[in-house]
VMD Tcl script that draws the C-alpha trace (Angstrom):
set ca {
  {0.05 -0.10 0.07}
  {1.50 3.43 -0.69}
  {1.88 6.16 1.88}
  {-0.48 8.45 0.51}
  {-2.97 5.89 0.46}
  {-2.24 4.83 3.98}
  {-2.38 8.19 5.20}
  {-5.95 9.04 3.66}
  {-7.39 5.64 5.15}
  {-6.00 6.51 8.13}
  {-7.71 10.05 8.39}
  {-10.64 8.63 7.45}
  {-10.41 6.07 10.56}
  {-9.47 8.84 12.61}
  {-12.35 10.74 11.97}
  {-14.58 7.64 11.78}
  {-13.33 7.16 15.39}
  {-13.89 10.74 16.52}
  {-17.65 10.32 14.94}
  {-18.09 7.24 17.28}
  {-16.99 8.96 20.07}
  {-19.50 11.40 19.74}
  {-22.33 9.34 18.50}
  {-24.10 8.93 21.94}
  {-24.19 12.77 22.05}
  {-26.40 12.87 18.86}
  {-28.26 10.31 19.45}
  {-29.03 11.28 23.05}
  {-28.84 7.79 24.25}
  {-26.84 7.07 27.51}
  {-27.07 3.43 27.98}
  {-24.19 2.43 25.23}
  {-22.16 5.96 25.59}
  {-19.17 4.43 27.61}
  {-18.73 1.70 25.51}
  {-18.80 3.92 22.22}
  {-16.65 6.81 23.95}
  {-13.99 3.96 24.61}
  {-14.09 2.24 21.04}
  {-14.26 5.47 19.22}
  {-11.39 7.20 21.66}
  {-9.21 4.07 20.79}
  {-9.97 3.93 17.24}
  {-9.03 7.73 16.78}
  {-5.76 7.77 18.96}
  {-4.71 4.56 17.74}
  {-4.90 5.65 13.98}
  {-3.82 9.07 14.91}
  {-0.59 8.24 16.15}
  {-0.01 5.40 13.62}
  {-0.91 7.95 10.76}
  {1.84 10.64 12.24}
  {4.48 7.40 12.52}
  {4.11 7.06 8.62}
  {4.32 10.30 7.72}
  {7.44 10.80 9.88}
  {9.59 11.01 6.54}
  {7.43 12.84 4.38}
}
mol new
graphics top color blue
foreach p $ca { graphics top sphere $p radius 0.5 }
foreach p [lrange $ca 0 end-1] q [lrange $ca 1 end] { graphics top cylinder $p $q radius 0.2 }
display resetview
């Protein structure tokens, strides 16, 4: 996979993680909020760090 393709894919996944994190606020459902916030936070942080690692030499 090319670096630019990986960077684009990780950026999309990072923002998807932020969207999952904010989903309980938009939906107004508090029952799944802790799990969704934890999952979204983990996805956003891991994809963001991995994106920074892959684009370090560019």
